[in-house]
C-alpha positions, 0 to 999 in steps of 0.5 A: 475506529480510527484505523478502519478510518484509514483504511478505508481513506487510503482505499479512496485514494488508492481508486483515486489515483490509480493512474499513477506511475508506479507499475504494480499496483495496489490489489485487494485480498481477493485478488492475491488470491490469485497472485504468488507472493515474494514478501513484505515492506514497509514503509513509514514517515513523521508527517504524511497522508494516506495517499503518501504512503500508498506512493511509496509503498509502491515505490519499493514493490517496483523496486522489488520486482513486484507487480502488485501490493497488498496493504496491509497494515496502516497504523499513524500516531506520532506517525505513520506507517504501513506495512504491504504484502508484495505478488509477482 
């Protein structure tokens, strides 16, 4: 239940911040089916929020040259951790 709440919060945060400055944008599973995968990135932080994790993943995706990314994992506990698949 906790993970579902985190993922839902992250999804809402991504919609609200769609105009963020990072060139890489978040896509859902359906949109990703039409894109070419090019690897993964992950982010971890001791203190964070869903929005912070999304920004960090977007920055890492942009650095790797990805045009899009899809969050595949999000965990919280003592620290935050998120993983995203990158797409061309």
